[in-house]
N, C-alpha and C positions, 0 to 999 in steps of 0.2 A: 139063241136069241136075247131080243133087247129086254129087260124087264120093266114089265109095264109100272113101273114107279120111280118119278122123276123129281126134280128140284126145277124151281123158276127163280133165277135170279135178279132181283132187280138192283141196277145201276143208278146211283143219284149224288149229285152232290149237296153241298149242305142248301142251295137256294134251289134244290127238287128240279135241275136238269137232271136230265134219264139218257142215258146210253143204249141205243137201241143198234142190234148188227145186223147185218143183210145176210140171208142164207147162202150159201153158194148152190147148194142143188136147187135152189127155188128162186131167184132173182126175183127183187121185187117184195120178196115174204120178210119181214121185219119183225124184229124178236130181241125180248131180253136173253140172258143168258140162261140155256136148260139143258138137261142132260139125266141121264137116267141113271139109275145105281150100277156099280160093276158087278154086285154080287147085293144077294139078298138080306144079308147082314150088315153091308156097309151102313156106319151111322148116315145121318141125313147131313148134318153138319161138314161132313166130311166129304160127300158128293158135292154139295154146294163148294165146299173151297175149292174141292179137283176141276169141276167145271167151271169156276171162275177163272182160276189158272189159267187151264187149258184152253178158253175161247176169249180171255182176252188180255193174258199174263201179268193179272193182277194178283198177287197174295196174299189172302187174307191172314196178316200176321197174330189177330186177337188182341193189337195195341192199337195201333195206327190205322188200321184195316181190318174193321170188326162185322163179321156177317149177324145178322139180325133175324131169329126163327120167328115168322109171324103166328106159329101154332095153328096154321090155316091149311088144309088140303084141300084143292078142286081134284073132281072126277069129272075127265070126261072123254067124250068118244075118239079114238084114234082118228084121226085122217085115213080113209081106205087109201090112199097113196102110197102111205107107210107102214101100212099093216104088214105087209109084208117080213118088216123089220123082227115082228114079235111072234111068239107060238102060233100053232093054228090055233083058231079060234077065241084067241085073244082082240079084244073090241075097246076096252075100255083102260086110260091110265089116270093113276091116282098122281097128282103133280104138288109137291110142297112149295111154299112160299118164303122166301129167304129176300133181305135186300142189303143194301152196303151202301155206304157214303163214301164216298170219294173225293180226294181234291180234282177241281176239273183240270189239272194240268197233267192228270197221272200219265204214266205213259203206257198205250193201249197195243199189245200185239198182237193180232187175230191171227187164228188157227188158217193160214191161206186154203184148205179143202173145205172148210166148213164155213168159213164167211168170207165176204167179198169186200165191203167196206162197214164203216160205222159213223153215227151221228150224234152227238150230244144235241138232243130238245127240249123245249117249255115241255113242262109234264102233260097237257093237254094233245100237243103235237104229238108226242111220242106214244101218248095213248089211242090219239085216231091212226096212228102210223102202223101198229100190231095188228097182225093177222089172227093172232089168238085170240079170242074174248077173255078168256082166264089172265093172260097177261095183259090188256087194255085196263081189265077191273082191278088187277093190281097195283099198275101204276097210276089209277083214278083216286085208288087208297092208300095211296103213300102219305098224305101229309098226314093221315091219321096215325099211321105206324110211328113216323119218326118224330113227331112231338109227345107220342105216349112213352109213359114212364119206365 
């Protein structure tokens, strides 16, 4: 069963264009990078780096491409359509928010079984396109986290 603890990684450029990816299992559902912990004691930063690479091919090397932990968690109800992936009785997930600033021309390699296409969008348009309210909210708060010390 999937672990009901996950990461959300908002990928953006310095001028706040946001990368969204369309889910293969739900065409029309756009989101940032997301993914669950592989095991209960997997460090969140490791999960974020792994999911970033698996879903986009982007390597967070800690020098040029640096994941930023927002130290923010959202608890939300798991959509009924995806509850079968979790242990019986699990209804909520805890999502930890990260962001990463990348060059606009970075190569994107999608996981074909997970995503259909990607799009770079202005901040507000990206937030509007997300099906997840916590994802949209994270995108809207991006300027505050990018410009924080």
